[in-house]
C-alpha positions, 0 to 999 in steps of 0.5 A: 524729647531732649534730655531723655536718658535710659540704660539698656541691657545687652551683651557682647556677641564676640566669639570669646569665652565670656559673652560680657553682659553690658549696660548701655547708657543712652542720651537723646537716642545716642549711646554715650557709654558702655559698662559691665552689668554688675548683676551678672553672676559671671561677668560681674560688672566689668567688660573686657577691652573688646566689649568696651570697643563696641561703642567706639565701633558703633560710631566709627568713621570706618563704619559702613553706612550704605549699600555699595556695588561695584559696577564693573570689575576693577571699578570703585564702589558706588553707593546705591539704594537697598532696593538696587543692591538687593535686586542685584544680589537676588538676580545674580543668585538666581542666575547662578542657581539656574545655570549651575544649581544652588551649589554654585553658591558658597556661603562663608559664615563664622562667629565674628558676631554671635547671636541666636537669630544669626543662625537663621541664615542657614534657614535662608540658604536651605530654602534657597535649595542648599548651598556649599557650606564650610565644614570644620572650624578655624577655631576649636574643632580639633578639641571639640571632636576629641571630647565628643569621642571621650565624653560623648558631648562637650560640657564643662564645670561651671566657672564658679566651681573652680574655687573648690579645686586644690590644684588648677592646671591651665594647659595652653590657656591664657585667661588674662588675655582671652578669658578675663572673667575667669580671673576672679575665680582663679584668685579666689581658688588661690586664696583658698590654698589652690596651686596653679600650674601653667603649661604653655610653650609661651610665658604668657601674661597668665604666668604671673598668676601661676605658682609654676610655669612649664614650657614644653616644645610646641606641639608636644602636649600629647606626649607630655600627657601620655608620659604623665599617664605612664607615671600615674599608672606605673606608680599605682596612683590611678583611681581604680574604682573610677576606671572599673565603673566609669571607663572603657578601654583602659587596658589598651590606653595603659599599653600606649602610655607605657610607651612614653616613660618620662625619659622618652617624653623629655626628649620630645617635649624638652621638659626634664623627666623629673619635672614630668614625674613631679607634675604627674604625682602632684596631679594624681595625689591632689584632689580635686584637681581641674585642668582648664584647656586652651585652644592653641594646643589643638591648632597643630596637626596632632591637636585632637589627639593631644586633647584626648590624651589630656582628657585621659588624665582626668579619667585616670585620676577620677577627677571627672564628674567631681566638684572642683575637678574636670577637664574643661575645654568648652561648654556646649550646654546650650546644645538642644536647648533651642529648636532647630529652625534651619529647615534642613529638609528643604535643601535639595543639594548638599556640599561641604568645603573644608574651612581650613582649606577654603582657597584650595577647595574653591579653586578645585571645585568644578561640579559645579564651580563656585560662581557666587560667594556670600560672606557673613560674620567673617573675614576669610581673606584675613582669617583663613590660613594660606591667605595668598591662596584664598586671594587667588581663589576669590579673584576667580569667583564671578560674584561676591557679596559681603555683609559687614560693619567695615570695609574688611579685606574680604569686603574690599574684594566684593561686588556688593557690600551690605552694611549690617548693624552692631549689637547695640542696634539689634535684638538677639539672644547671646550665649557663649561656650564657657558659662551657663548664662544666656543674655537676651539683648534688646536694641539700645539705639536705632541703626546708624544711617542705613545699616540693617540686621542680618535677619532684615537682609535675609528677609528682604532677599527671601521676599525677592527669591520667592520664599518671603513667607518663611521669614515674615516674623519680627525678631521678638517672634523668632525668639519666642519660637526659639524659646519653646523648650525654655518656656516649658521649663518656666523661662518665657521670652517675654519675661527675660527680654533685656535680661540675663538668665541661667540655662535651666538645663545646665548643670554645675558639674557634668558627668557627676552621675557617671552617665557619659554620652558615648556609645559605651555610656562610659568615658572612652580611652579607646573609641571605636567610634573614632576608629570607625570614623577613620581615626586612631582609637587611642590618643596616640602621639604623632609629630606635627607635620611641620615641626621644629622638634625634628631638629636638635638644639631647640630647632637651630640645626638639623640632626646632621649639623647643617643649618635649617631653613625654618628653625622657629615654630610660629605661634599666633595666639589671640591678643587681649585687645582683638578678636581675629581681625577686629580691633587689630590696630589696638595691637599694632598701634599703626606700626605694623606687625611685631614678632617676638623671639627669645634673647638667645635666638636674637643674639645668635642671629645678631638681631636687635630689639626694635629693628625691622625684620622679615618673618619667612615661612614655606608659604611667603614672608611678611615684614615686622618689628622685632621684640626680644624677650628673655622669657621665650623659648629659643624655638618659638616666634610669636605673632598675635593673630589678626591683621589686614592684607591691605595694611601688610599685617596679615600673618596668615600669609605664612600659615598653612591650609593644613587640617587638624587630625580630628574635626577638620580644624585649622592647624595654624601652629603647624607652621615653621618659620625664620626671622631674618634681617629686613 
């Protein structure tokens, strides 16, 4: 009936801190506007630019609307029916399994679109027999592994707890760009008298909110934290009661910290010794103090150890388990809330490839080789480090299937492309890695054209592959199954459908009872588990593999005085307008990549703001526009992550397929480069 209007509650599924709760206004079956849900206690009625773009993408002319197949290698795509596309996929997957075993199929998934029902893909592939899957993360794995060694689990104080802090250290975190809903809590804390200190090699937009900005040399966060610890211990500022009652391995850690007096760390970090002492004293003497960690500092080959060293500061000062305290990296409070429906016991074969080294892993595989590549929720050609090697690897794979919304770089290489739905067209449960609220989103509109949800695609494939009975449930029925434990706590799926609700098992201040989930039941400065896993038991600093810090003068000349080839550390953080390769045109405006360098570096090279340059690393080069900044370190080049190979915006053509020291993460920032005239 014409003139019908409604408002639907849903949530943004993008892989960022906030998981914005959204209201979608619908007129005559078409979504016409999207806004933040004012009733959500954290996102509070406003949505970041990326969440607002979901409406734009829903009706984008770039949206994939129909299944596509490539009749032959090198041929153009051809539109086909769903039956034809799914029959082909099932036939080819079966053929690979019959000849090479199920491990001849490689599943590449990530967090480009979150949602509880998206996890049922693991059930599908386990029922298929078990396939090759990625191990580790392109995003946060180093820090996750670090905090699991230290605390036993990764939990964070509730965002609203920040208003109780007297000092807040934002260590490598840029909430103005990546965590916008944290800003009201920060401002409230400041209004109550809290001091905010930013530690980041880049003068980010968040620096305007900080009372002080400290810019260490990239890749030296661990050495800075150890030097702070050395001051706290030497000057008797540690919380001895907390150390005695709730920690393990302090004596061993104290010996390590003593190796990093401020004078030694100053040479490593390029931060004055007096500044390090003052920072350590402020942190130790102010109660309560919270450290909010970003993810950039663990994107080096020493990143896990850096997080462990910073965690140790919280334990040294008794700021763990305290209102207004904490060392907050992420919050995995939903772990264990939902039952495991992956059917892992049905997989008869298992193989993992390191996600950060996907190109090399595919090329090296021979028992069996990778013959089919199935991609969901990710764009590995643009996202994975060492893009050139990923391109080479995928060219060698016989059959490639991509499920996506648009023709990404990865989809453009596929043999079959299957169009999926946006969050406004599907039912799912969305939660994030920061706050404790869960969103049960419902469809606002019918799917555009022939788009189908991931679950619908897997259900149709399961029917063709002989295990369709395992997927004969509606989204609501799956969600009700997932809510079994929540229902025992009084949260029933039917009651919260289309609403947000608080995780009833989460706490505002984790570790307040002193019961850590480590083997010792205490915070572990010294982790025997880490040692058993082949890592250092302590948060020992080691230089990044590819690092400008080995050169003098901020990376201008080698120690013997010769000019060096790659004098800049390439930092590739997230922009407020984008998520990985999604929405990247909002950053470039169609003008291509931009690389930011300091005024000092540009002057020394005779480079001018706005001119065309080449950004060169040991792996290749890209073209870019030069942006010159007065507030950037002389040894840093900054390019926002994302972009497309086809659009010549892929900065990962320069980054290494190197892993972090813990967790099999991607050490994107372990990358030196140079900026030269075009």
